[in-house]
C-alpha positions in Angstrom: 25.6 -107.9 -173.9 23.1 -108.5 -176.4 22.7 -112.3 -175.5 20.2 -111.8 -172.6 19.0 -115.3 -171.4 15.1 -115.2 -170.8 15.9 -115.5 -167.3 18.3 -112.8 -167.2 15.7 -110.6 -168.5 12.8 -111.6 -166.4 15.1 -111.1 -163.7 15.9 -107.7 -165.5 12.4 -106.9 -166.5 10.2 -107.9 -163.7 8.7 -104.3 -163.0 8.6 -104.0 -167.1 6.2 -107.4 -167.0 4.2 -105.7 -164.1 3.6 -102.7 -166.3 2.7 -104.6 -169.3 0.0 -106.7 -167.2 -1.3 -103.3 -166.7 -1.3 -102.2 -170.2 -3.1 -105.5 -171.1 -5.8 -105.2 -168.8 -6.4 -101.6 -169.8 -6.6 -102.6 -173.4 -9.4 -105.2 -172.6 -11.2 -102.7 -170.7 -11.7 -100.7 -173.5 -13.5 -103.4 -175.8 -16.6 -102.0 -173.3 -16.2 -98.9 -175.0 -16.3 -100.1 -178.4 -19.9 -99.3 -179.3 -19.7 -95.7 -177.5 -17.0 -95.0 -179.9 -18.7 -96.1 -183.0 -22.0 -93.7 -182.2 -19.7 -90.7 -182.0 -19.9 -88.7 -184.9 -16.5 -87.6 -186.2 -17.3 -84.0 -185.8 -17.6 -84.6 -182.3 -14.5 -86.7 -181.9 -11.8 -83.7 -181.1 -14.1 -82.2 -178.7 -14.9 -85.7 -176.7 -11.3 -86.4 -176.7 -10.2 -83.1 -175.1 -12.7 -84.1 -172.0 -10.7 -86.7 -171.5 -8.8 -86.9 -168.1 -5.5 -89.1 -169.5 -4.4 -89.3 -166.2 -7.9 -91.3 -165.4 -7.9 -95.4 -166.3 -11.6 -95.2 -167.4 -10.5 -92.1 -170.2 -7.7 -93.8 -171.3 -9.8 -97.3 -171.9 -12.0 -94.8 -173.6 -9.5 -93.1 -175.5 -8.2 -96.2 -176.7 -11.4 -97.2 -178.0 -11.6 -94.1 -180.0 -8.4 -94.4 -181.3 -9.8 -98.3 -182.7 -12.6 -96.7 -184.3 -10.3 -93.5 -185.6 -8.3 -95.8 -187.4 -10.5 -97.6 -189.1 -12.7 -94.6 -190.6 -9.6 -92.3 -191.3 -6.7 -94.8 -192.2 -8.4 -98.1 -193.2 -6.1 -99.7 -190.3 -8.0 -101.2 -186.8 -5.1 -101.4 -184.3 -4.1 -104.6 -183.2 -3.8 -105.2 -179.5 -0.3 -105.1 -179.7 0.1 -101.6 -181.5 -2.2 -100.1 -178.5 0.1 -102.1 -175.8 2.8 -100.2 -177.6 1.6 -97.0 -177.7 0.9 -97.4 -173.8 4.2 -98.5 -172.9 5.5 -95.3 -174.7 3.0 -92.9 -173.2 4.7 -94.3 -169.4 8.2 -93.3 -171.2 9.6 -96.9 -172.3 11.3 -97.6 -175.4 9.1 -100.6 -176.8 10.8 -103.2 -179.8 8.3 -104.0 -181.8 9.3 -106.6 -184.9 9.7 -104.9 -188.5 5.8 -104.6 -190.0 4.2 -104.8 -186.7 2.7 -100.8 -187.2 5.1 -99.0 -185.1 3.9 -95.9 -187.1 0.4 -95.8 -186.2 1.7 -97.0 -182.7 3.9 -94.2 -182.4 1.3 -91.7 -183.4 -1.4 -93.5 -181.1 1.0 -92.2 -178.2 1.8 -88.7 -179.7 -2.5 -88.3 -179.8 -2.2 -90.1 -176.1 0.5 -86.8 -175.1 -1.2 -84.3 -177.1 -4.3 -84.5 -175.5 -2.7 -84.3 -172.1 -1.6 -80.9 -173.0 2.0 -82.0 -174.3 3.9 -80.8 -177.4 5.5 -83.6 -179.2 8.6 -84.4 -181.6 8.5 -86.9 -183.1 12.2 -88.0 -184.6 13.5 -90.3 -187.0 16.6 -91.3 -189.1 15.8 -89.1 -191.6 13.6 -86.5 -193.8 12.2 -89.3 -195.7 10.5 -90.9 -192.9 9.4 -87.9 -191.2 7.5 -86.4 -194.0 5.9 -90.2 -195.3 4.9 -90.6 -191.6 3.3 -87.1 -191.0 1.4 -87.5 -194.0 0.3 -90.8 -193.7 -1.0 -90.2 -190.0 -2.3 -87.0 -190.6 -5.8 -87.6 -191.1 -6.2 -89.7 -187.7 -4.2 -86.6 -186.0 -7.1 -84.4 -187.1 -9.8 -86.6 -186.4 -8.6 -85.9 -182.9 -8.4 -82.4 -183.5 -4.2 -82.4 -182.9 -2.4 -80.6 -185.5 1.0 -82.3 -187.2 3.4 -81.1 -189.2 6.7 -82.2 -191.0 10.3 -80.7 -191.4 13.0 -81.5 -194.1 16.1 -80.1 -194.5 14.8 -77.5 -197.3 12.1 -76.2 -194.7 12.4 -72.2 -194.6 12.7 -70.6 -191.2 9.4 -69.8 -191.4 8.3 -73.1 -192.5 10.1 -74.5 -189.5 8.7 -71.8 -186.9 5.4 -73.2 -188.3 5.9 -76.8 -188.2 7.2 -76.3 -184.7 3.7 -74.4 -183.5 1.9 -77.4 -184.5 1.2 -80.3 -181.7 3.1 -82.7 -183.4 5.8 -82.5 -185.3 8.1 -84.8 -187.2 11.5 -84.2 -188.0 14.7 -86.1 -188.2 17.1 -86.1 -185.2 19.6 -83.8 -187.6 17.4 -81.3 -188.3 16.2 -81.2 -184.7 19.8 -80.8 -184.0 20.6 -78.5 -186.1 17.9 -76.0 -185.2 18.7 -75.9 -182.0 22.3 -75.0 -182.9 21.0 -72.4 -185.5 19.1 -70.5 -182.4 22.4 -70.3 -180.9 23.1 -68.3 -183.2 20.0 -66.1 -183.4 20.4 -62.2 -183.3 16.9 -61.3 -182.6 13.8 -63.2 -180.6 12.0 -63.2 -183.7 14.5 -65.6 -185.6 14.3 -68.4 -182.9 13.1 -71.3 -184.4 13.0 -74.8 -182.6 10.6 -74.4 -178.9 11.5 -75.0 -175.8 11.5 -79.5 -175.0 8.7 -81.0 -173.7 7.9 -85.0 -175.2 9.9 -86.7 -177.8 9.3 -90.0 -179.4 12.1 -91.3 -181.3 11.5 -93.4 -183.9 14.4 -96.6 -184.7 15.3 -95.6 -181.5 18.1 -97.6 -181.4 19.9 -96.1 -184.4 19.4 -92.6 -183.1 20.0 -93.3 -179.3 23.2 -95.7 -179.9 24.7 -95.7 -182.9 24.5 -92.0 -183.6 24.5 -91.0 -179.9 28.1 -89.9 -179.7 28.0 -88.5 -183.1 28.3 -84.6 -182.5 26.2 -82.3 -185.0 28.2 -79.6 -185.3 27.7 -76.0 -186.7 30.5 -74.5 -188.9 30.9 -70.8 -189.9 33.4 -69.6 -192.9 37.1 -68.9 -191.7 40.5 -67.9 -194.0 42.2 -70.9 -191.6 44.9 -72.4 -194.0 44.5 -75.9 -195.8 47.2 -77.9 -197.0 48.9 -76.8 -200.2 49.5 -78.4 -203.5 53.2 -79.4 -202.7 51.7 -81.5 -199.5 49.6 -83.0 -201.0 52.1 -84.2 -204.1 54.2 -85.2 -201.6 51.8 -87.7 -199.4 50.0 -89.2 -202.3 53.3 -90.2 -203.7 54.5 -92.2 -200.5 55.0 -95.6 -200.0 54.0 -98.3 -197.2 57.1 -97.8 -195.5 57.3 -94.3 -195.4 53.6 -94.0 -192.9 52.1 -96.8 -190.7 48.4 -97.2 -189.8 47.3 -98.2 -186.2 45.7 -101.8 -185.6 42.7 -100.0 -185.2 42.8 -98.1 -188.9 41.7 -94.7 -187.3 45.3 -93.0 -187.0 47.7 -92.9 -189.6 51.4 -91.3 -189.4 55.0 -90.9 -190.9 57.6 -93.7 -190.0 61.6 -91.6 -189.6 61.9 -92.8 -193.0 58.4 -91.2 -194.3 59.3 -88.0 -192.0 62.6 -87.6 -194.1 61.2 -88.4 -197.2 58.6 -85.7 -196.9 61.7 -83.1 -195.3 64.0 -83.6 -198.7 61.0 -83.2 -200.8 59.5 -79.9 -199.6 63.0 -78.6 -199.8 65.3 -79.5 -196.7 63.1 -78.7 -194.2 62.4 -79.3 -190.5 58.9 -80.8 -190.1 59.5 -80.6 -185.9 60.9 -77.0 -185.9 59.5 -74.3 -184.8 58.6 -73.1 -187.8 56.9 -75.9 -189.2 55.7 -78.4 -186.4 51.9 -76.3 -185.9 51.7 -75.6 -189.5 53.2 -78.2 -192.5 53.4 -80.6 -190.2 49.7 -80.4 -188.8 49.0 -80.1 -192.8 50.9 -83.1 -193.4 49.0 -85.1 -191.2 45.7 -84.0 -192.6 46.8 -85.0 -196.2 47.9 -88.9 -194.2 44.4 -89.0 -193.1 42.6 -88.0 -196.2 44.6 -90.2 -198.4 45.3 -93.3 -196.5 42.4 -93.7 -193.9 39.5 -92.3 -195.6 38.2 -94.5 -198.7 36.3 -93.5 -201.4 33.0 -95.5 -201.9 33.1 -96.6 -198.3 33.9 -93.1 -196.1 31.8 -91.3 -199.0 31.1 -91.1 -202.9 32.0 -88.5 -205.4 28.9 -87.4 -207.7 28.3 -84.7 -209.3 31.9 -83.1 -209.0 31.5 -82.6 -205.1 32.6 -85.3 -202.5 29.6 -86.5 -200.1 30.2 -88.0 -196.9 28.4 -91.1 -196.4 26.7 -91.3 -192.4 28.2 -95.0 -191.7 25.6 -96.0 -189.3 22.8 -95.4 -191.9 24.4 -96.4 -195.1 23.3 -93.3 -197.2 24.8 -90.0 -197.9 25.2 -87.3 -195.2 23.4 -84.0 -196.6 25.0 -80.9 -196.0 27.9 -82.1 -194.1 31.2 -82.1 -194.4 34.4 -82.7 -192.5 36.4 -80.2 -190.5 39.8 -79.0 -189.3 41.1 -79.0 -193.5 39.8 -83.1 -194.2 37.5 -81.9 -196.2 39.6 -79.8 -198.7 42.3 -82.6 -198.4 39.7 -85.2 -199.7 38.8 -83.2 -202.5 42.7 -82.4 -203.2 42.8 -86.3 -203.3 40.0 -86.4 -206.1 40.8 -83.6 -207.9 38.5 -81.3 -207.1 38.3 -77.7 -206.4 39.3 -77.6 -202.7 35.9 -75.6 -200.8 36.5 -73.1 -197.8 37.6 -74.1 -194.3 35.3 -73.3 -191.5 35.7 -73.1 -187.6 33.2 -74.8 -185.6 30.6 -72.4 -183.8 28.6 -74.8 -182.1 28.6 -78.4 -181.4 25.9 -80.8 -179.3 25.8 -84.7 -179.6 22.4 -86.7 -180.1 22.6 -87.5 -176.9 23.1 -84.5 -175.3 20.6 -83.5 -177.9 17.7 -86.2 -176.5 19.0 -85.8 -173.3 16.9 -82.2 -173.4 13.7 -83.3 -173.8 11.5 -83.9 -170.0 10.1 -86.6 -171.5 11.2 -89.3 -174.0 9.7 -92.6 -175.4 10.6 -94.7 -178.4 10.3 -97.1 -180.6 12.4 -99.9 -182.5 12.4 -103.7 -183.6 15.6 -104.3 -181.9 15.3 -102.9 -178.4 16.6 -105.5 -176.2 20.0 -106.0 -176.9 20.4 -102.1 -176.6 18.4 -102.3 -173.7 21.5 -101.4 -170.9 22.9 -98.6 -173.1 19.0 -97.3 -173.1 19.1 -97.7 -168.6 22.6 -96.5 -168.3 22.5 -93.3 -170.8 18.8 -92.1 -170.6 17.3 -94.1 -167.6 14.8 -95.2 -170.0 12.9 -98.8 -169.4 12.4 -100.9 -172.4 8.9 -103.0 -173.1 9.3 -106.0 -175.7 5.7 -106.0 -177.5 5.0 -109.4 -179.1 3.9 -109.6 -182.3 0.4 -110.0 -183.6 1.4 -113.3 -185.6 3.8 -115.6 -184.7 7.5 -115.1 -186.3 7.8 -118.1 -188.6 11.3 -117.1 -190.6 14.0 -119.7 -190.3 17.5 -118.5 -189.0 20.0 -120.8 -190.6 23.4 -120.7 -188.8 26.4 -119.1 -189.8 28.6 -120.1 -192.6 32.4 -119.1 -192.3 35.3 -119.1 -194.5 38.8 -118.8 -193.8 39.1 -115.6 -196.3 37.1 -113.5 -198.1 37.5 -114.8 -201.5 35.9 -118.0 -200.3 32.9 -116.5 -198.6 32.4 -114.1 -201.6 32.3 -117.5 -203.7 29.8 -119.1 -201.3 27.4 -116.2 -201.5 27.6 -116.1 -204.7 26.7 -119.8 -205.5 23.9 -119.6 -202.8 22.1 -116.4 -204.2 22.4 -118.0 -207.5 20.5 -121.0 -206.4 18.1 -119.4 -204.9 17.7 -117.3 -207.3 16.7 -120.2 -209.8 13.6 -121.0 -207.5 12.2 -117.6 -207.9 12.6 -117.0 -204.1 13.2 -113.3 -203.7 16.7 -112.4 -202.0 17.6 -109.2 -200.1 21.3 -109.4 -199.5 23.1 -106.9 -196.7 26.3 -105.5 -197.1 28.5 -103.2 -195.3 29.6 -100.5 -197.7 29.3 -99.0 -201.2 32.7 -100.7 -202.6 31.1 -104.0 -201.1 27.7 -103.6 -202.7 29.0 -102.9 -205.9 31.9 -105.4 -206.1 29.1 -108.2 -205.1 26.8 -106.9 -207.6 29.5 -107.4 -210.3 30.2 -111.1 -209.3 26.9 -111.7 -209.2 26.8 -110.5 -212.6 29.1 -112.5 -213.8 27.2 -115.4 -212.7 24.1 -114.8 -214.5 21.9 -113.7 -211.4 20.9 -109.6 -212.1 20.7 -107.6 -209.2 19.3 -104.3 -208.3 22.0 -102.1 -206.2 21.0 -100.0 -203.3 23.4 -97.5 -201.8 24.6 -94.4 -200.8 24.9 -93.5 -204.4 21.3 -94.2 -205.8 19.5 -93.3 -202.4 16.8 -91.1 -203.9 15.5 -94.3 -205.3 15.7 -96.2 -202.0 11.8 -96.6 -201.1 10.9 -97.5 -204.8 13.8 -100.1 -204.5 13.5 -101.7 -201.4 9.6 -102.1 -201.9 10.1 -104.2 -205.1 12.6 -106.2 -202.8 10.3 -108.8 -202.0 9.0 -109.6 -205.8 9.1 -113.0 -207.2 12.9 -113.1 -208.5 14.1 -109.7 -207.0 18.0 -109.7 -205.9 18.6 -106.4 -204.3 21.6 -105.7 -202.7 21.7 -103.2 -199.8 24.4 -101.3 -197.6 23.6 -101.1 -194.3 20.2 -100.0 -192.8 19.3 -98.8 -196.5 15.8 -99.6 -196.6 15.3 -99.2 -192.9 11.3 -98.3 -192.3 10.1 -99.1 -195.5 8.4 -102.6 -195.6 9.0 -105.1 -197.8 5.9 -106.6 -199.3 6.0 -110.0 -200.8 5.0 -110.0 -204.0 5.8 -106.5 -204.6 4.5 -103.0 -203.4 1.1 -103.3 -205.5 0.0 -105.6 -203.5 -1.2 -108.3 -206.2 -3.0 -111.6 -204.0 -1.6 -113.8 -206.7 1.6 -112.7 -206.7 1.7 -112.5 -203.0 0.7 -116.0 -202.8 3.4 -117.0 -205.3 6.3 -115.4 -203.3 4.7 -117.4 -199.8 4.9 -120.7 -201.6 8.7 -120.3 -202.5 9.6 -119.6 -198.7 9.0 -115.7 -198.7 12.0 -113.2 -198.5 15.5 -114.6 -198.1 17.7 -112.2 -196.3 21.7 -113.0 -196.9 24.2 -111.2 -194.8 27.7 -111.0 -196.0 29.4 -110.4 -192.7 28.2 -109.6 -189.0 28.1 -106.3 -187.8 30.0 -105.0 -184.9 27.1 -105.6 -182.8 24.3 -108.3 -182.8 21.4 -105.8 -183.0 22.2 -104.8 -186.6 22.5 -108.4 -187.6 19.1 -108.5 -185.9 17.8 -105.4 -188.3 18.8 -107.1 -191.5 17.2 -110.5 -190.3 14.0 -108.6 -189.5 13.3 -107.7 -193.1 12.2 -111.0 -193.3 9.0 -112.9 -191.9 7.4 -109.8 -191.1 3.6 -110.5 -189.5 3.8 -113.7 -190.0 5.2 -114.3 -193.3 7.2 -117.0 -193.8 11.2 -115.9 -194.5 14.5 -117.3 -194.3 18.2 -115.9 -193.1 21.5 -116.5 -193.2 24.8 -114.8 -192.8 28.5 -115.5 -194.3 31.1 -114.4 -192.7 35.4 -115.1 -193.1 38.1 -114.9 -190.6 39.5 -111.9 -192.9 36.4 -110.1 -191.9 37.0 -106.5 -190.3 34.8 -107.7 -187.4 37.5 -110.5 -186.6 40.7 -108.9 -187.7 40.0 -106.2 -185.1 38.8 -107.8 -181.9 40.6 -111.1 -182.5 44.1 -110.2 -182.7 45.7 -113.0 -181.1 43.8 -115.6 -182.4 45.3 -119.2 -183.4 45.3 -120.5 -187.0 42.5 -122.3 -188.0 42.3 -124.9 -190.7 39.2 -125.2 -192.9 36.9 -128.0 -192.8 36.4 -128.5 -196.3 38.1 -127.9 -199.5 35.8 -125.0 -200.1 37.3 -123.1 -197.0 34.1 -123.6 -194.5 35.7 -123.2 -191.2 33.1 -125.4 -189.7 31.4 -124.3 -185.8 34.7 -123.4 -184.3 34.5 -120.5 -187.1 31.5 -119.4 -185.9 32.5 -119.5 -182.8 35.3 -116.9 -183.3 32.7 -114.5 -185.5 30.6 -114.6 -182.5 33.7 -114.0 -179.7 34.7 -110.9 -182.3 31.3 -109.7 -182.0 31.2 -109.4 -178.1 34.5 -108.2 -177.8 33.3 -105.4 -180.5 30.4 -104.9 -178.4 32.2 -104.1 -175.1 34.2 -101.8 -176.8 31.2 -99.9 -177.8 29.4 -100.0 -174.5 32.9 -98.7 -173.1 33.5 -96.2 -175.6 30.1 -94.7 -175.4 30.9 -94.7 -171.6 33.6 -93.0 -171.6 33.0 -90.3 -174.3 30.0 -90.1 -172.3 31.8 -88.6 -169.1 34.3 -86.1 -171.4 30.9 -84.5 -172.6 28.9 -84.2 -169.9 30.9 -81.1 -168.5 31.0 -79.9 -171.9 27.2 -79.9 -172.3 26.6 -78.1 -168.7 28.7 -75.4 -169.9 26.7 -74.8 -172.9 23.8 -74.8 -171.3 25.4 -72.2 -169.0 26.0 -70.2 -172.3 22.4 -71.1 -173.8 21.0 -69.5 -170.9 22.8 -66.2 -170.7 22.8 -65.8 -174.5 18.8 -66.3 -174.4 18.6 -63.6 -171.6 20.6 -61.0 -173.4 18.3 -62.0 -176.5 15.5 -61.6 -174.8 15.6 -58.9 -172.1 17.4 -55.8 -171.7 20.5 -57.4 -170.0 23.2 -56.5 -172.1 23.1 -52.7 -171.8 22.2 -52.7 -168.1 25.6 -54.2 -167.7 27.3 -52.1 -169.9 26.3 -49.1 -168.2 27.6 -50.8 -165.2 30.5 -51.3 -166.4 31.1 -48.5 -168.7 29.1 -45.8 -166.7 30.2 -42.4 -168.5 30.1 -44.0 -172.3 26.7 -44.9 -171.0 25.8 -41.2 -170.0 27.6 -40.2 -173.2 25.0 -42.3 -175.4 22.1 -42.6 -173.8 22.2 -38.2 -174.2 21.9 -38.9 -178.2 20.7 -42.2 -178.6 17.2 -43.7 -178.3 17.4 -46.3 -175.2 15.6 -48.8 -177.8 18.6 -48.5 -180.1 21.1 -48.8 -177.3 19.7 -51.5 -176.0 19.8 -53.4 -179.5 23.3 -52.0 -180.1 24.5 -53.2 -176.7 22.7 -56.8 -177.2 24.4 -57.4 -180.7 28.0 -56.3 -179.3 27.4 -59.0 -176.0 26.3 -61.3 -178.4 29.2 -61.1 -180.7 31.8 -61.6 -178.0 29.8 -64.3 -176.3 29.8 -66.3 -179.3 33.2 -65.6 -180.1 34.1 -66.4 -176.9 32.2 -69.7 -177.0 33.7 -70.9 -180.2 37.4 -70.0 -178.8 36.3 -72.4 -175.8 35.1 -75.1 -178.1 38.8 -75.1 -180.3 40.3 -75.1 -176.8 38.4 -78.3 -176.2 39.1 -79.8 -179.2 42.5 -79.0 -178.3 42.9 -80.6 -175.2 41.0 -83.3 -176.3 43.5 -84.5 -179.1 46.4 -84.5 -176.4 44.9 -85.1 -173.4 45.6 -89.2 -173.0 49.2 -88.1 -172.6 48.4 -87.4 -169.1 48.4 -90.8 -168.6 52.0 -91.0 -168.4 52.6 -89.3 -165.7 50.1 -91.8 -164.0 47.3 -89.4 -164.3 43.7 -89.6 -165.1 43.3 -88.0 -168.6 39.5 -87.6 -167.7 40.3 -85.9 -164.3 42.5 -83.5 -165.8 40.2 -83.1 -169.0 37.9 -81.6 -166.6 39.8 -79.2 -164.6 41.6 -77.7 -167.5 38.1 -77.2 -169.4 36.2 -75.9 -166.1 39.3 -73.8 -165.4 39.2 -72.0 -169.2 35.4 -72.3 -169.0 35.5 -69.6 -165.5 36.9 -67.0 -167.7 34.8 -67.0 -170.8 31.7 -64.7 -169.6 34.3 -62.3 -167.5 36.6 -62.0 -171.0 33.7 -62.0 -173.0 31.9 -58.9 -171.3 35.4 -56.9 -170.7 35.9 -57.5 -174.6 32.6 -56.2 -175.0 32.9 -53.3 -172.5 35.8 -52.2 -174.8 33.8 -52.4 -177.8 30.8 -50.4 -176.4 33.4 -48.1 -175.3 35.3 -47.5 -178.7 32.7 -48.3 -181.3 30.6 -45.5 -183.0 27.2 -46.2 -182.1 24.6 -43.9 -184.0 20.8 -42.8 -183.8 21.1 -46.0 -186.7 22.9 -48.6 -184.2 26.0 -50.0 -184.6 27.8 -51.9 -187.4 30.1 -54.2 -186.2 31.3 -54.8 -189.4 32.9 -51.6 -189.4 34.6 -52.1 -186.4 36.7 -55.4 -187.6 33.7 -57.6 -185.5 32.6 -59.4 -188.6 30.3 -62.8 -188.1 30.5 -65.8 -190.8 28.5 -65.0 -194.1 27.9 -68.8 -194.1 27.6 -71.9 -192.1 27.2 -75.4 -192.6 26.9 -78.7 -190.6 28.9 -81.7 -190.5 29.9 -84.7 -188.6 33.3 -85.9 -187.0 33.0 -89.7 -186.3 36.6 -89.5 -184.3 36.7 -90.6 -180.9 40.0 -88.6 -179.1 39.6 -90.9 -176.3 40.0 -94.4 -177.8 42.7 -94.4 -180.2 45.2 -96.5 -180.1 47.8 -94.2 -178.9 45.9 -93.5 -176.0 44.9 -97.1 -175.1 48.5 -98.3 -175.6 49.5 -95.4 -173.0 46.8 -96.8 -170.7 48.5 -100.1 -170.8 51.8 -99.2 -170.5 50.8 -97.2 -167.0 49.1 -100.0 -165.9 51.8 -102.4 -166.2 54.1 -100.4 -164.4 51.7 -99.6 -161.2 
């Protein structure tokens, strides 16, 4: 996957090619309306646009002419034909591939205006708050010219600001903010607290990152709980384990005590039996949580410590995942590990994957610089087509063959030598690394080689736009983590646009991009390459890898030992073939994981939708009181004589909502427990997927009835007065604090699950 030949792409994309021809024909037709558009007064643009029928070809052609003129007037940016082509394909519901620097932001705004003129409400979602706010403000003059309202949301937006922003025709926000607004609405106790509107149209910026890289990362809303966390004694013993006391699986995703390790822990904790009834569900669980925190989570790789707090790093973006935590005591365990005061534990209140979130929208379109290599995922999981938009100017970047070495030390030495040599010429260099630790290590070696470098990683992500914007200045050396700076143009010569400085860098060959190791998918490599050679600029790219890189070690487990072809550790073409083979295996595994996980999540999403529909009915109607009056008629008659119906309606609503929410949280906890062990069903020659669906379906069928039974009991026993009901006095407490977090682990792809599947396969 990811290396489609031109012939294969033509075969798979025949329909797309025909659609592209139609778009090009319409753009050509629009030129006949250019003079008409130029003669329009700016004050007449909105009214004229509102009269267009976007279903008619002639009106779409007029719209394109108006957009060309409008971009010139408001933004001093006349859209290229390729930008109009991209907008038209997004209006048809495609994901468009447009190279870095080709103006996706303007193309997306044009598509959003087209949808708005057709009566739709549009969400433009991107990977972070910065891009959402920047693009909304940047494109606002064009939107206003067409009479289209626009707003943006970030993590600091209040509920009122969010409601106002969602009322706009076009709302820009990060995908996480939209997702958490949807989840928080599932906790609303009154209709006027609702924030997120009914989904209509979504345009996804950096679509491959959002729809593929983060598709299965659950957005989780948690509430405070009194759940126990591992105590200091457990952390002390786990912190002092030796390598013989624990084993880490080949994928580096699971860790467990060895027999010797278990005996050591049992003895140190006072001669207990970890596997006894008294300890297996408490002490052993806490030991495993501490093991995970100490031996699988790495500082400056999975998290950083800043301002006396642990901050998660979003692996797909290389940035701090703000306001997010680990679940199940892991957060507190990492805080113990780092000598910090452990924070309060939490329980999952609700959760939704990005894929399910985007699936709520009836119409989805998107844009990115690398869509073709993600085409199979777009088609399989979102039923989306891909349109490749040509560059406005030809790409003249030079992509050199990979340089592969036998070990990490030789690779780092080669990178430093190469960067030092290029730096001598003054050519600006952008170096891509995989994590914070690697970026800082490389910067250290560059400094020792007298090459000053600016480091951009999760520790200084607030300076991201400024640092990446200057990466094209003569003599600049920028060491950046994965994805950092995505969405921000690197201008040759620097951000101030000095023509002389730009020309000087052009003469030097433009930006030189250096990769310090291949990613698990070629698509991410191409994103890094795409930082150079924007809009016809010159550029250069080269990747350095080693046979000790995690990509190779994890995916080529039985590779034959290879000998370097030279004394510097260079492996030659065979080494490059090994790295490419490892990447193909990783890409195949990622696609299979996506497919398997989506199959597991599908029923959970359907169950959530059913609960949300019922909850919305309770929230917006008198259904709760009607149901309780039917199930507890005597109590209803007793109360209706003393309490106003309006008060009674609200009391019944709060009672039912509490028990419905409680039942759903308990169901999610049950689902998590089933997920953790369902792979064991393979030992009995059963399908884990089928058994998983059976179990959670059976549990869900009882959920609403049990919630309503509990609500009836509360309705019957609670003190309900003319002032309503105080559930706190009845011992029914809602969480006073909520937060969000991410879960990266996948229970269905663990080494244990895969091993069991392999064993079963042998005996069949």
